[in-house]
Structure formats: structure tokens, C-alpha cells
DRENSEPA-887235 format. One record per residue: residue number from 0; x, y, z of N, C-alpha, C in turn. Coordinates in steps of 0.2 Angstrom, whole numbers, plus 5000, padded with zeros to 4 digits. Example, Ala and Ser with C-alpha at 12.3 -4.5 7.8 and 13.67 -1.06 7.14 Angstrom:
DRENSEPA-887235
{seq=0 | n.px=5066 | n.py=4972 | n.pz=5039 | ca.px=5062 | ca.py=4978 | ca.pz=5039 | c.px=5066 | c.py=4984 | c.pz=5039}
{seq=1 | n.px=5064 | n.py=4989 | n.pz=5035 | ca.px=5068 | ca.py=4995 | ca.pz=5036 | c.px=5064 | c.py=5000 | c.pz=5039}
This chain:
DRENSEPA-887235
{seq=0 | n.px=5413 | n.py=6133 | n.pz=4349 | ca.px=5417 | ca.py=6136 | ca.pz=4354 | c.px=5414 | c.py=6135 | c.pz=4361}
{seq=1 | n.px=5407 | n.py=6135 | n.pz=4361 | ca.px=5404 | ca.py=6134 | ca.pz=4367 | c.px=5405 | c.py=6127 | c.pz=4370}
{seq=2 | n.px=5405 | n.py=6122 | n.pz=4365 | ca.px=5406 | ca.py=6115 | ca.pz=4368 | c.px=5413 | c.py=6115 | c.pz=4370}
{seq=3 | n.px=5418 | n.py=6118 | n.pz=4367 | ca.px=5425 | ca.py=6118 | ca.pz=4370 | c.px=5426 | c.py=6121 | c.pz=4377}
{seq=4 | n.px=5421 | n.py=6125 | n.pz=4379 | ca.px=5422 | ca.py=6128 | ca.pz=4386 | c.px=5418 | c.py=6124 | c.pz=4391}
{seq=5 | n.px=5414 | n.py=6119 | n.pz=4389 | ca.px=5410 | ca.py=6115 | ca.pz=4393 | c.px=5403 | c.py=6117 | c.pz=4393}
{seq=6 | n.px=5401 | n.py=6122 | n.pz=4389 | ca.px=5394 | ca.py=6125 | ca.pz=4389 | c.px=5390 | c.py=6121 | c.pz=4384}
{seq=7 | n.px=5383 | n.py=6124 | n.pz=4384 | ca.px=5378 | ca.py=6121 | ca.pz=4380 | c.px=5376 | c.py=6127 | c.pz=4375}
{seq=8 | n.px=5376 | n.py=6126 | n.pz=4369 | ca.px=5375 | ca.py=6132 | ca.pz=4364 | c.px=5368 | c.py=6134 | c.pz=4365}
{seq=9 | n.px=5363 | n.py=6130 | n.pz=4368 | ca.px=5356 | ca.py=6132 | ca.pz=4368 | c.px=5355 | c.py=6135 | c.pz=4375}
{seq=10 | n.px=5360 | n.py=6136 | n.pz=4380 | ca.px=5359 | ca.py=6139 | ca.pz=4386 | c.px=5364 | c.py=6144 | c.pz=4388}
{seq=11 | n.px=5363 | n.py=6150 | n.pz=4387 | ca.px=5368 | ca.py=6155 | ca.pz=4388 | c.px=5370 | c.py=6156 | c.pz=4395}
{seq=12 | n.px=5367 | n.py=6153 | n.pz=4400 | ca.px=5370 | ca.py=6153 | ca.pz=4406 | c.px=5376 | c.py=6149 | c.pz=4407}
{seq=13 | n.px=5377 | n.py=6144 | n.pz=4403 | ca.px=5383 | ca.py=6140 | ca.pz=4403 | c.px=5388 | c.py=6142 | c.pz=4399}
{seq=14 | n.px=5388 | n.py=6148 | n.pz=4395 | ca.px=5393 | ca.py=6150 | ca.pz=4391 | c.px=5399 | c.py=6153 | c.pz=4396}
{seq=15 | n.px=5405 | n.py=6151 | n.pz=4395 | ca.px=5410 | ca.py=6154 | ca.pz=4399 | c.px=5411 | c.py=6161 | c.pz=4398}
{seq=16 | n.px=5411 | n.py=6165 | n.pz=4403 | ca.px=5412 | ca.py=6172 | ca.pz=4403 | c.px=5418 | c.py=6174 | c.pz=4408}
{seq=17 | n.px=5422 | n.py=6178 | n.pz=4406 | ca.px=5427 | ca.py=6181 | ca.pz=4410 | c.px=5427 | c.py=6188 | c.pz=4412}
{seq=18 | n.px=5430 | n.py=6190 | n.pz=4417 | ca.px=5430 | ca.py=6197 | ca.pz=4418 | c.px=5436 | c.py=6199 | c.pz=4423}
{seq=19 | n.px=5438 | n.py=6205 | n.pz=4424 | ca.px=5443 | ca.py=6207 | ca.pz=4428 | c.px=5440 | c.py=6211 | c.pz=4434}
{seq=20 | n.px=5441 | n.py=6209 | n.pz=4440 | ca.px=5438 | ca.py=6212 | ca.pz=4446 | c.px=5443 | c.py=6216 | c.pz=4449}
{seq=21 | n.px=5443 | n.py=6223 | n.pz=4450 | ca.px=5448 | ca.py=6227 | ca.pz=4453 | c.px=5446 | c.py=6227 | c.pz=4460}
{seq=22 | n.px=5451 | n.py=6225 | n.pz=4465 | ca.px=5449 | ca.py=6226 | ca.pz=4472 | c.px=5455 | c.py=6229 | c.pz=4475}
{seq=23 | n.px=5455 | n.py=6231 | n.pz=4482 | ca.px=5460 | ca.py=6235 | ca.pz=4485 | c.px=5467 | c.py=6231 | c.pz=4485}
{seq=24 | n.px=5467 | n.py=6224 | n.pz=4485 | ca.px=5473 | ca.py=6221 | ca.pz=4485 | c.px=5476 | c.py=6219 | c.pz=4479}
{seq=25 | n.px=5472 | n.py=6221 | n.pz=4473 | ca.px=5474 | ca.py=6219 | ca.pz=4466 | c.px=5469 | c.py=6217 | c.pz=4462}
{seq=26 | n.px=5470 | n.py=6214 | n.pz=4456 | ca.px=5465 | ca.py=6212 | ca.pz=4451 | c.px=5464 | c.py=6205 | c.pz=4452}
{seq=27 | n.px=5458 | n.py=6203 | n.pz=4450 | ca.px=5456 | ca.py=6196 | ca.pz=4450 | c.px=5453 | c.py=6194 | c.pz=4444}
{seq=28 | n.px=5455 | n.py=6189 | n.pz=4441 | ca.px=5451 | ca.py=6186 | ca.pz=4435 | c.px=5446 | c.py=6181 | c.pz=4437}
{seq=29 | n.px=5440 | n.py=6183 | n.pz=4435 | ca.px=5434 | ca.py=6179 | ca.pz=4437 | c.px=5431 | c.py=6176 | c.pz=4431}
{seq=30 | n.px=5428 | n.py=6170 | n.pz=4432 | ca.px=5424 | ca.py=6166 | ca.pz=4427 | c.px=5419 | c.py=6162 | c.pz=4430}
{seq=31 | n.px=5415 | n.py=6159 | n.pz=4426 | ca.px=5409 | ca.py=6155 | ca.pz=4428 | c.px=5410 | c.py=6148 | c.pz=4425}
{seq=32 | n.px=5414 | n.py=6144 | n.pz=4429 | ca.px=5415 | ca.py=6137 | ca.pz=4427 | c.px=5409 | c.py=6132 | c.pz=4428}
{seq=33 | n.px=5409 | n.py=6127 | n.pz=4424 | ca.px=5404 | ca.py=6121 | ca.pz=4425 | c.px=5407 | c.py=6117 | c.pz=4431}
{seq=34 | n.px=5403 | n.py=6116 | n.pz=4436 | ca.px=5406 | ca.py=6112 | ca.pz=4442 | c.px=5407 | c.py=6105 | c.pz=4439}
{seq=35 | n.px=5413 | n.py=6102 | n.pz=4442 | ca.px=5416 | ca.py=6096 | ca.pz=4440 | c.px=5420 | c.py=6096 | c.pz=4434}
{seq=36 | n.px=5421 | n.py=6101 | n.pz=4431 | ca.px=5426 | ca.py=6102 | ca.pz=4425 | c.px=5433 | c.py=6105 | c.pz=4428}
{seq=37 | n.px=5438 | n.py=6104 | n.pz=4424 | ca.px=5444 | ca.py=6106 | ca.pz=4425 | c.px=5446 | c.py=6112 | c.pz=4420}
{seq=38 | n.px=5449 | n.py=6117 | n.pz=4423 | ca.px=5451 | ca.py=6123 | ca.pz=4419 | c.px=5458 | c.py=6125 | c.pz=4420}
{seq=39 | n.px=5461 | n.py=6128 | n.pz=4415 | ca.px=5468 | ca.py=6131 | ca.pz=4415 | c.px=5468 | c.py=6138 | c.pz=4413}
{seq=40 | n.px=5470 | n.py=6143 | n.pz=4417 | ca.px=5471 | ca.py=6150 | ca.pz=4416 | c.px=5478 | c.py=6151 | c.pz=4412}
{seq=41 | n.px=5477 | n.py=6155 | n.pz=4407 | ca.px=5484 | ca.py=6156 | ca.pz=4403 | c.px=5484 | c.py=6164 | c.pz=4402}
{seq=42 | n.px=5490 | n.py=6166 | n.pz=4402 | ca.px=5491 | ca.py=6174 | ca.pz=4400 | c.px=5496 | c.py=6175 | c.pz=4395}
{seq=43 | n.px=5495 | n.py=6181 | n.pz=4392 | ca.px=5500 | ca.py=6182 | ca.pz=4386 | c.px=5500 | c.py=6190 | c.pz=4386}
{seq=44 | n.px=5506 | n.py=6192 | n.pz=4383 | ca.px=5507 | ca.py=6199 | ca.pz=4382 | c.px=5506 | c.py=6201 | c.pz=4375}
{seq=45 | n.px=5506 | n.py=6196 | n.pz=4370 | ca.px=5505 | ca.py=6198 | ca.pz=4363 | c.px=5500 | c.py=6194 | c.pz=4359}
{seq=46 | n.px=5496 | n.py=6190 | n.pz=4363 | ca.px=5491 | ca.py=6185 | ca.pz=4360 | c.px=5494 | c.py=6180 | c.pz=4355}
{seq=47 | n.px=5500 | n.py=6179 | n.pz=4355 | ca.px=5504 | ca.py=6174 | ca.pz=4351 | c.px=5507 | c.py=6168 | c.pz=4356}
{seq=48 | n.px=5510 | n.py=6170 | n.pz=4361 | ca.px=5513 | ca.py=6166 | ca.pz=4366 | c.px=5509 | c.py=6166 | c.pz=4372}
{seq=49 | n.px=5507 | n.py=6160 | n.pz=4374 | ca.px=5503 | ca.py=6159 | ca.pz=4380 | c.px=5507 | c.py=6155 | c.pz=4385}
{seq=50 | n.px=5506 | n.py=6157 | n.pz=4392 | ca.px=5509 | ca.py=6153 | ca.pz=4397 | c.px=5504 | c.py=6152 | c.pz=4403}
{seq=51 | n.px=5505 | n.py=6146 | n.pz=4406 | ca.px=5500 | ca.py=6144 | ca.pz=4411 | c.px=5501 | c.py=6149 | c.pz=4417}
{seq=52 | n.px=5496 | n.py=6150 | n.pz=4421 | ca.px=5496 | ca.py=6154 | ca.pz=4427 | c.px=5494 | c.py=6149 | c.pz=4432}
{seq=53 | n.px=5499 | n.py=6146 | n.pz=4436 | ca.px=5497 | ca.py=6141 | ca.pz=4441 | c.px=5495 | c.py=6134 | c.pz=4437}
{seq=54 | n.px=5492 | n.py=6130 | n.pz=4441 | ca.px=5490 | ca.py=6123 | ca.pz=4438 | c.px=5483 | c.py=6123 | c.pz=4436}
{seq=55 | n.px=5481 | n.py=6117 | n.pz=4434 | ca.px=5474 | ca.py=6116 | ca.pz=4432 | c.px=5469 | c.py=6117 | c.pz=4439}
{seq=56 | n.px=5463 | n.py=6120 | n.pz=4437 | ca.px=5459 | ca.py=6121 | ca.pz=4443 | c.px=5452 | c.py=6117 | c.pz=4442}
{seq=57 | n.px=5451 | n.py=6113 | n.pz=4447 | ca.px=5445 | ca.py=6109 | ca.pz=4447 | c.px=5439 | c.py=6114 | c.pz=4450}
{seq=58 | n.px=5434 | n.py=6114 | n.pz=4446 | ca.px=5428 | ca.py=6118 | ca.pz=4447 | c.px=5423 | c.py=6115 | c.pz=4452}
{seq=59 | n.px=5423 | n.py=6118 | n.pz=4458 | ca.px=5418 | ca.py=6115 | ca.pz=4463 | c.px=5412 | c.py=6119 | c.pz=4464}
{seq=60 | n.px=5411 | n.py=6124 | n.pz=4460 | ca.px=5405 | ca.py=6128 | ca.pz=4460 | c.px=5404 | c.py=6132 | c.pz=4454}
{seq=61 | n.px=5399 | n.py=6137 | n.pz=4454 | ca.px=5398 | ca.py=6141 | ca.pz=4447 | c.px=5402 | c.py=6147 | c.pz=4447}
{seq=62 | n.px=5407 | n.py=6148 | n.pz=4451 | ca.px=5411 | ca.py=6154 | ca.pz=4451 | c.px=5418 | c.py=6153 | c.pz=4453}
{seq=63 | n.px=5423 | n.py=6155 | n.pz=4449 | ca.px=5430 | ca.py=6154 | ca.pz=4451 | c.px=5434 | c.py=6161 | c.pz=4450}
{seq=64 | n.px=5439 | n.py=6162 | n.pz=4453 | ca.px=5443 | ca.py=6168 | ca.pz=4452 | c.px=5451 | c.py=6166 | c.pz=4454}
{seq=65 | n.px=5455 | n.py=6170 | n.pz=4451 | ca.px=5462 | ca.py=6169 | ca.pz=4452 | c.px=5465 | c.py=6176 | c.pz=4452}
{seq=66 | n.px=5469 | n.py=6177 | n.pz=4457 | ca.px=5473 | ca.py=6183 | ca.pz=4458 | c.px=5478 | c.py=6184 | c.pz=4453}
{seq=67 | n.px=5477 | n.py=6190 | n.pz=4449 | ca.px=5482 | ca.py=6192 | ca.pz=4444 | c.px=5486 | c.py=6198 | c.pz=4446}
{seq=68 | n.px=5485 | n.py=6200 | n.pz=4452 | ca.px=5490 | ca.py=6206 | ca.pz=4454 | c.px=5489 | c.py=6212 | c.pz=4450}
{seq=69 | n.px=5494 | n.py=6216 | n.pz=4451 | ca.px=5493 | ca.py=6223 | ca.pz=4447 | c.px=5498 | c.py=6223 | c.pz=4441}
{seq=70 | n.px=5498 | n.py=6217 | n.pz=4438 | ca.px=5502 | ca.py=6216 | ca.pz=4432 | c.px=5501 | c.py=6222 | c.pz=4427}
{seq=71 | n.px=5506 | n.py=6223 | n.pz=4423 | ca.px=5505 | ca.py=6228 | ca.pz=4417 | c.px=5500 | c.py=6224 | c.pz=4412}
{seq=72 | n.px=5498 | n.py=6228 | n.pz=4407 | ca.px=5493 | ca.py=6225 | ca.pz=4403 | c.px=5495 | c.py=6218 | c.pz=4400}
{seq=73 | n.px=5490 | n.py=6214 | n.pz=4401 | ca.px=5491 | ca.py=6207 | ca.pz=4399 | c.px=5484 | c.py=6204 | c.pz=4396}
{seq=74 | n.px=5484 | n.py=6199 | n.pz=4393 | ca.px=5478 | ca.py=6196 | ca.pz=4391 | c.px=5477 | c.py=6189 | c.pz=4394}
{seq=75 | n.px=5471 | n.py=6187 | n.pz=4396 | ca.px=5470 | ca.py=6181 | ca.pz=4399 | c.px=5465 | c.py=6177 | c.pz=4396}
{seq=76 | n.px=5466 | n.py=6170 | n.pz=4396 | ca.px=5461 | ca.py=6166 | ca.pz=4394 | c.px=5460 | c.py=6160 | c.pz=4398}
{seq=77 | n.px=5454 | n.py=6157 | n.pz=4398 | ca.px=5452 | ca.py=6151 | ca.pz=4402 | c.px=5451 | c.py=6145 | c.pz=4398}
{seq=78 | n.px=5455 | n.py=6140 | n.pz=4398 | ca.px=5454 | ca.py=6134 | ca.pz=4394 | c.px=5451 | c.py=6128 | c.pz=4398}
{seq=79 | n.px=5446 | n.py=6125 | n.pz=4395 | ca.px=5443 | ca.py=6119 | ca.pz=4398 | c.px=5448 | c.py=6113 | c.pz=4396}
{seq=80 | n.px=5450 | n.py=6110 | n.pz=4402 | ca.px=5455 | ca.py=6104 | ca.pz=4401 | c.px=5452 | c.py=6097 | c.pz=4401}
{seq=81 | n.px=5447 | n.py=6096 | n.pz=4405 | ca.px=5442 | ca.py=6090 | ca.pz=4404 | c.px=5436 | c.py=6091 | c.pz=4409}
């Protein structure tokens, strides 16, 4: 699974980690991409059906985030595209 996210199994700093950051303007999904790779954020309400949130995101640095608003309970995942 670590390889599928662009990380190295021997370097835990490269493992893809996500979190939700609550801010005054709403919630943000944050993650630690590997620069130069492309990721796609997806959301689901039931863990069975997933849909894209926006388009693919090219990682220019070691941190990325996406505004997810004040949505009701949802699940998020970040997929490595290439």
C-alpha cells in the first residue's frame, strides 16, 4: 500500500497521511504528497461509492490541502494517479 501512494516502506516520512483541519472558514483535508506526483481526492458517504473532488492535483511541495467545507459526515481518500 505504501508503494501505491508513492512512498517508501523503509522511510515512514514518505507514508501518505491525511487529516482534517478545522478552520474558521470550514474544514480542509490535508496530506503530505511526494513532490512531482499527481494525486486525486475522492469522497464517499458509505465507503462503497467514491466520487472525485475536483480534478487531479500535481504536488509541488510536501504539503497539500483541499477545502471540503462544512459537509455532513463524509469519508475522504487520496489516490496516487502517477
